[in-house]
N, C-alpha and C positions, 0 to 999 in steps of 0.2 A: 720408154721401156720401163723405167723406174716407176712411173706413175701407174702404169698397168699392173705392175708387180704389187704395189701398195693397194690398189683397188681390189685385186684378187685376194690378198691377204685379209682385208677388211671384210670382204664378202664371206670368206670362210669362217672367219671369227664370229660373224653375225649368225652363220648357220649352226655353229657349235652347240648352242643351248638346245636347238631343236633336234639335232642329231643325238645329243645325249639322252633325250627324252624317249627315243625310239626304243622298243623292246628288244632286247638282245639275249639270246640264249646263253645261260651260264651253266656249264656242265657240273660245276661244284654244287650249286643250288639245286640242280635237277637231281643229282645222285642223293643228296640229303632228303629231299621230299619224297623220292622214290622209297627210300628206307623208312621214312616216317609213315608213308601210306601202309607199308606192310606192318609196321608196329601198331598202328591204330586198328587195322583189321584184326590183328592178332589179340587186341583187347577184347573184342566181341567173340571171336572164334579162335582159339578155345577159351580165353580168359574168363570172360563174364559168364559164359555157358558153364564152365566148371565151378566158378564162384557160387553162382546161384544153384547149380545142380546139387552141390554138397549140402547147401543150407536147407533144401526141402526134405520131406520124408522119402524113404526109399521107394515107395510105390508111385512117386510122382517124378522121379529124377529124369526120366526120358522125355517127359512132357516138356520139362523146362529146357533141356538141350535142343529138343526139336523147335520149340518156339524161337529161341535165339538163332537157330540155323536158318529157319525158313524166313525170319524177318531180314536177315542178311540177304537172302536171295531176292525177296519181293521188293525190298527198298532199292536194291541195285537196279532192278528193272525199271521201277518208277523214276529213278534218278535220270536214267538215260532217256525215257520217253518225254518227261516234262519237268522233273525235279530240278535238274541244274538250271534249266532255262528260267523257271520261276524263281529260283533263289538268287541266281547271279545275273539274269538277263536284264535288258532295259525295258521297263514297263511303261515307258512313255509318260503320259499324264498321270498314271498310277504308279510311278516308279517309287514314290515314298512308301508304298504299301506292299507291292508285289511286282516281280519281274514279268516279262512277256513271254510269248511262245515262239519267238523268232528262232530260238535254238533248240526247238523240240526235236527229239531223236538226235541231238548233238550234231544238227545238220551243219553247223559252221566249224565244227572241231575237225581240224585235219592234222596230218603229221607236221605241217609247218606252222600252224597257228600257235601264238604264244599268249601266256597270261604273265605279265612281268618278265622274269628271267627264266620262266619255266615253259615247257611245252604244255599247251592248254590241256592235253589229254592227261598229264600228270596232275594238274590242278583239279581237274574234274574227278579223278579217282581219289585223290586225297580228300576232297570235300564229300565224296560219296561215303567214305568210312565214317565220318561224323554223323551223317543222316542215318547210317546203319545202327550205330550204338545207341542213339537216343531212344527210339522206340523199344529197343531190346531191354534198356534200363527199366522201362515201365513194367515189364514182365514181373518184376519183384513185388509190385503192388497187388497183383491178382493171382499170384502163384497158387497152384493146387486146387483152383476151383472155376477157372473160366474154360469154356468150350474151346477147342482148337479153331473151329470154324469162326467163332466170334472174335477170337484173338486176331485171326488173320484179317477179317473185315475191319476191325477196329484199327489195326496197325496201318492198313492201307489208307484209310480215310484220315487217321490222325497226323500221319507224316505229311499228307497232302495239305491239310487245312490248318495244321499248327506249326509244324517244324519248317517247312518251306517258307511260309510268310515271315516267321520270326527270323529265320536265317537271313532273309532278304533285308529286313529292317536293320540288322546289326552288321552283317559282312557283305551285303550285296548292294550297298549304296543307298539304303532306305533311310527312313526318318530318324531312327535312333542313331545311325551312323552320322547323319548330318548334325545332330544334337551334340555329338562327341562322346558317346557312351564308350567306356573303357571295358571291353570284353575280349580278351586276347585269344582265348581258345574255347569259350562256351559256357561261361557262368549262367548267362540267360538262355542262350540258344539251346544248350544241352541240358545242363543240370537243373535249372528252375523248371523248364518245360517238362522234363521227365518226372522230377520229383513232385510237382504239383499234379500232374496227370495220374501218377500212381496213387496219390492220396485221394483223388476223386474216384478213381477206380475202386479203391478200397472201401470208400464210403458208400458208393452206390450199389456195390455187389454185396456188401455185408461181409461179416467175419466168417472164417472157415468154421465148420461144425466142431464145437468143443472149445473154441477160443473165447476167453483166455483161461478157462479153468483147466483144460487138458494141456499138459506140456506137449510141445511140438518141436523137438530138439533136431538140430541138423543131423542128417543121417551119415554123413561122411566128411568130417573136418579136414581130412587129409586132401580130399579133392578141393574143398574150399580154400585152404591155404595155398595150394598149388596154383588155382585160378587167381588168387590175390597176388601172388608173385608175378604172374603173367601180366595182370593189370598194371602193376607198379612199373614194370620194364616198358610195356606198351605205352604208358603215359608219357614217356620221354618224346615219342613221336607225335602224341596228341598235343602237348604243349610246345615242345621245342620246334616241331614242324610248322606250328602255326605262325612262326616268323616268316615262313615262305621263302627264307633265304638261309644260306649256311654262314651266319655271321655272329656278332656278339650277342644280339637279341636271342638268338636260338640257344647260344651257350648259357646265357644267364637264366633263360627260361628252364632249361634242364636242371641247372643247379638249384634253383628255388623250388622247383617241383620236387626234387629229392629230399631237400631240407624239410619241406612242409609235411611230406608223406611220414618221414621219420618222427617228426615232432607230433604229429596227430597220432600215430601208433603208440608211441610212448606215454603220451598224455592220457589216452584212453585206458591204457593198461594200468597206469598209476591210479586213475579214478577208480577202477574196478578193485585194485589192491586195497585201497583205503576203505571202500565201501563194503566190499564183500570178503576181504582177507586174502583173496588170491587173484591174480591176473589171469585172463583166459585167452586162448589162441583167437577165439571168435571176436572178442573185444579188440584185441591188438590189430587184427586185419581190418575190422571195421573202422578203427580209428585211422588206419593208414588210407583207406578209401575216402575217409572224411577230409583228411588232409590234402589228398590229391584233388578231390572236387573243389575245395575251398580255394586252393591256389590257382585253379584253372583260369578264372577270368583275369587274375592279376599277374600271371606268370611272366608276361613279356614286359611289364611296367615296373615291378618292385625289385628290390635288391634282397641279399641274404638276411638283413635284419628284419625286413617286412616278412619274409618267408618264415622266420622263427616265430613271430608273433601270430601270423595267420594259422600256421600249423597247430600251435598250442591252442589257440582260440577255437579252431575246428574240433579238436578233441574234446574240449570242455562243453562248447555249445551243442554239438551234435550228440554228445553223450546224454545230456539232460533232455534234448529234444526227443531222442528215441524213447527214453523212459517215460517221458510225459505223455507221448502219443499212445503208447501201448498200456501203460499202467494207470494213467489218469483218464484219458479220453477213451480207452478201450477200442481203439480203431486198429484193425488187423491189416496194416500195411506189411505184408507178410515178411518181406526181406529188407525193411527199413529204407526204402527208396527216398520217401520224403525227408525224414529226419537227417539223413546222410547227404543225398544229393541235392534235394530241394533247399534245405536249410543251409547246407554248405555252399551252395551256389549264391544264395542271397547274401550270406555273410562275406563271401569272397568278392562279390561285385561291389559291395559297399566298401570293404576294406582296400580295394584297389583305388579307390577315389582318395584314400588318405595316404597310403604308402607309395604312390606314384610320385610324391613330393621328393624333390632332389635333396632336401634337407634331411629325408629319412632314408636316403640311399636308392631312391627310385629314378625313373627316367626323367622325371620333371613334367610339369603340366604343359598342356598345349597353349599356344599363344591366346591370350584373352581369358584364360581360365585360372582359378585359384581353388583352393580346397572346398570352399563353400559352394561355388558354382558347380564344381565337378560332382560333388556329393549329391547335389540336386538332380543332375543328369542321371547319375547312377540310381538313385531313388526312383526316378521316373521309369527307368528301364525295367527295374525289379518289379515295380507295382503294375505296370502295364502287361509285362509278360506273365505275372501271376493271374491277373484278371482275365486276359485273353485265353490262356491255356485252360484255366478252370471252366470258364464258360463254354469254350469249344469242345472240351473233353466230355462234359456233362451231356451236352447235346448229341455228340457222337455215340456215347454209351447208350442213351435212350433209343436212338435210331437203330443201333445193332440189336438191342433187346427186342424191339418190335419185329425186326426181320428174322433174326435167328434164335434170340434168346441168349442171355449172357452166360448163365451159370449151368453147370452140370447138376444133375439130380443129387439128392442126398445119398442115394445108394451108389451112384457112380463116384461121388466124392469119397465115400467110405472105402469102395473098392480101389480107387486110385486111378489117376488119369492115364497112366502108362498103358493099362490094359484096356479100359473102355474108350479111350481116344485114339490109340495107335495099335492096339492088339499086340503089345510087345512088353517085355519085362526088362528092367535095367539090370537085374541080377537073377541068376538061376538059384532058386531057394531050395 
């Protein structure tokens, strides 16, 4: 009897590691990611929509709000049909590059299916909100001059051919994930892809009529600052939720996100104060977004000291990048998507490879990695994402131009997109 007892005990002990590996629903993790999902969607609607809407001229405010709203709708539909499957599915022999279609129409997502400690439905919805905000960010690169039909066609093709593959490379088990790229919440997947795409859009479409000679000031800074505050709050779900657990990683990600945003905002304000004699609300909120975008890839890997450095660096580097793009190169990236999100994403992705070091307060390098090898992986991720996004975006724009035409006429641009694209006005004059 004693022997049988010992044999049973040994058998159970042998099974424990396998039992521990089984996915088990955790209500705390689930509650946190449900909350984070709402926060990230809140970033696009109404956060980004209001932020961008206030920055354009009054005659185009509804067009920007409409673009953000419709992108949220159409990307949600695509995500269910094939986006989630391509981004997070098993692509078989092509898995390094793209997922498969086994989970098209979310065929295998049920009430009981799990992704780690979460219901898979929650994971699907959380990742959907990232897919939504990325093409919405690009709107700032072509604001006030792209046809609504062209915007819709471009967004559908772009999210399918650019966002879904890059998401798979980094978060879906693709080749960059295997390399060990550090991108906690979207430095490459979201910010570099959106920033580079916006720059290509601005260059292909050309400047707005009158740029840079004619001042094109934001029509409603109250709207913009309100949207910026919503982005700041929503970013806690963006970065903190990317831990996919209610744990210390999520807590630290929230802390460093807030610190970097504050540092970015104050640094930009001080830079303006020194250069122009006065700090502006526009500069302060732009610096905040730069701090948020730059900490995003590093947020789950660095500590408070890293966040301070990253936020200040974002304020300085993105400030000069914005001035260089518009004043020196004369490129009309209307709402500064590339110098803030693109440059910030590149900077943050590289700095993640430094401040992840345990000696600098970070989480520490993975086994077999040191700072040099990690930085090489980070640089590879940045360069490949830039090249792939730029090439694909250029091709998609040329296709859309042939099919629909990209830009409204000079008369329609002068009249404003609200009237000629939607037959509505943002304000009763």
